C-alpha positions as CSV (number, residue, x, y, z in Angstrom):
1,M,253.6,31.8,-9.6
2,T,251.6,34.6,-8.1
3,R,248.5,35.9,-9.7
4,H,248.6,39.3,-8.0
5,H,251.3,41.9,-9.0
6,P,251.8,45.4,-7.6
7,D,250.6,48.2,-9.7
8,S,253.0,50.8,-11.1
9,L,252.1,53.4,-8.4
10,S,252.9,50.9,-5.6
11,L,256.2,50.1,-7.2
12,M,257.1,53.8,-7.5
13,E,256.1,54.5,-3.9
14,Y,258.1,51.5,-2.8
15,S,261.2,52.8,-4.7
16,A,260.7,56.3,-3.1
17,G,260.4,54.8,0.4
18,N,256.9,56.1,0.9
19,L,255.1,52.9,1.8
20,S,254.2,51.7,5.3
21,E,256.6,49.1,6.6
22,P,254.2,46.2,6.2
23,H,253.3,47.2,2.6
24,A,256.9,47.7,1.7
25,L,257.8,44.3,3.1
26,C,255.1,42.7,0.9
27,I,256.4,44.5,-2.2
28,K,260.0,43.5,-1.3
29,L,259.1,39.8,-0.9
30,H,257.2,39.9,-4.2
31,L,260.1,41.5,-6.0
32,D,262.4,38.8,-4.6
33,K,260.3,36.2,-6.4
34,C,259.0,37.9,-9.5
35,L,261.4,38.8,-12.2
36,S,258.8,40.6,-14.3
37,C,257.8,43.0,-11.5
38,R,261.5,43.5,-10.5
39,S,262.2,44.5,-14.1
40,R,259.2,46.9,-14.1
41,A,260.4,48.4,-10.7
42,D,263.9,48.9,-12.1
43,T,262.5,50.6,-15.2
44,L,260.2,52.9,-13.2
45,D,263.1,53.7,-10.8
46,S,265.3,54.7,-13.8
47,L,262.6,56.9,-15.2
48,A,262.1,58.6,-11.9
49,R,265.8,59.6,-11.8
50,W,265.6,61.4,-15.1
């Protein structure tokens, strides 16, 4: 289990497509493995669409 998780701003920027390619890849790989962060990212994405 990882000890470092992306902050909410990074997850929002990832969702918006505003991260550099290397940073976006790191977030993507983390989200593939971390259910908690994937859930947070989905929630933040839903709020951004409001």
